[in-house]
N, C-alpha and C positions, 0 to 999 in steps of 0.2 A: 676392640676388638681381637678375638686373638687367633694362632693359626692351630690346626690339628693336622698330621700329619693320618692319611688312612691309610690301610691294610696294604693296598697296591703303590702307596708311595706319594701317591695323590696328596697334594696341602690343599685345603682351607681354609678359610677365614670364617669364624660365626662368632656372629653380631646380632642387636635388636634389627627387627623391622621396621622399615620406615617408612612416611609414608610416599616418598619419592621413588619407592622400590616399587610403583606399581605399572610401568611399562614391562619390568626385568621381569618380577612376579607372571605377568602374564605370556611372557617369550621363555619362561622355565616351564610355564604349565601348557602351551603349546606344544613345546619339545619330548614331552610326556608321549609314554606307548599310552594306544589306549586302553591296556589293562591298568597299567597304572594309575591312569586317571578313575580308570570302574574302581578299582580298590580304594581310595581315598577315598571317591562322595557315596561311594555303594550303590552308587548306580549308573548309567551312562550322562556323562556332562562332555560335548566331544569342547569346550574352551570355558575361562573364566569373561562372565559380563562385567562391564563397568560396574556393575551396581556390585556384583562381587569383589572384583577387584575393590573399590573402596573398604568396604567392609576388612576384606583381610592384609588391610594395610595398616588401614585407621586405628592402629590399637593405644589402648591407655596401658601400657603395661604394670597394671595391677589385677581388672579384671578381664583382659584381656591380652595375654602376654603369645610374643612370635619371637622366635629364633630363627633367621636364615645363615646358609651358609653358605660361600661366594666361592667362588672357583678363586683359588690363591694370584693364579694366573693370569686370570683375567674378571676385574675387581663389579664386571656389568654384568656376570652370569649367575643367578641364581642354582643354586644346584642342592639345594636339602630345604625345610621347612616346617619345623615343631612349635604345633602351640597348643596353649591349652585358655577354653571359654568358661571362665565362675561361674557356676550356676546359679543363681539369686535363688532358689527353697533352700539353696544350701552353701552357704560360701566357705567352706573347709572341700569340696569338690570342685574340680574342674575337668571338663570335658576337651580332649585331647586327642591331635590328629597330628598323623606328620606322614611325612611324602618325601623319598629322595631319588631322583633323575636316575633313572635305567642305567643309563652307565658306571652308576655310583651306589649302584644294591649291590651288599652282602660284602663292603668293605669296611664296615662298623660305624659309619657317616649319623647311621639312623641311630645307631649308641649310644654315640655323642652328644647327640642335640638332646634325646631324653634324659640322658643324667644331666645337661646344662637347666635344661625344661625342667626338671621338676630343683631343683636347687632355687633358680627363683621361684617355682611357686613353694617354696616354703618361707620362702623369704614374704611374701608379701600371705603367708596364712591359708594359701591351700595343702590341703593333707593328703589329701586324697585326689589321683588321675583315673581318669574312667572313659575306659575307647571301646568303640564297635570295629569288628571288621568280618572279613568274612572267610568262614569256614577255611577257604581251601587257598587265606591267604600265607600261606609257609612263611615268609620271611618275617611277616609281622607276628604270630606265631614265637618264634625262637626270638625276635624283641621283645615281648611282655613275658615268654618265661624267664626268659635269664629276669628281669627284671620285677617278677613275682616273687624269685626267692631271695626279696629282701623283704618281701611281708606283699599280700594283696593275696586279692582270689579272683580265680575264671569260671565265668557262668556261661554255659551255653544258652541260645535260645532261637528254636528255630522261628526264623519269619516266612508263612508261607512256602513256597519254593525258596527261597534263598533262606540258608544257613547261617547266620552268622553268630558270630563270639560277644562278647560284652565284657571285660575285662576292666576290674576296678585294681587300683593299685597305690597300698597304704605309703608314704612318701614320711623315712626316718628326718630326723631334726638335721640331717647331713643332704640329704638328698639320695638318690636313687644312686647307687653303684651297681654299672654292670660290665663284666667282660667286652674288651675293644674288639 
């Protein structure tokens, strides 16, 4: 576990998610705004079910990898999560998801989580990360456009009345480098 200082000088510790993080993850999710929850799942999802939580914390570290950011001053509080799930039909591709607590958004945590997750991806043979976001999710756009500078492409695809953007990032052998 290592410490990272955000732009607002808050310190977080970043580590792999563990099976005993279930309750902490549920509490963290409950503390997100309705908008952040919607942006994470691209649909209304007021709470995590026990099945959701079980899936999200029981990762194998190779095909399903997740990192959590923990408040340094409170080791029981998860303030961010980044994960990828390797695609079975394309083992070099991982489906990406990142969520940062509302109070710490735009402080560099999403970039740091993506940077570390990309290094872990490379170490297990994942060479590309793909994520889908809402077109109006400006913070996520900034994050992936910063990462896309290191290689990747951004494709837009309308989905009915919801406009989503799909991003696929190629990961250099030493991981993505993003501005903090």
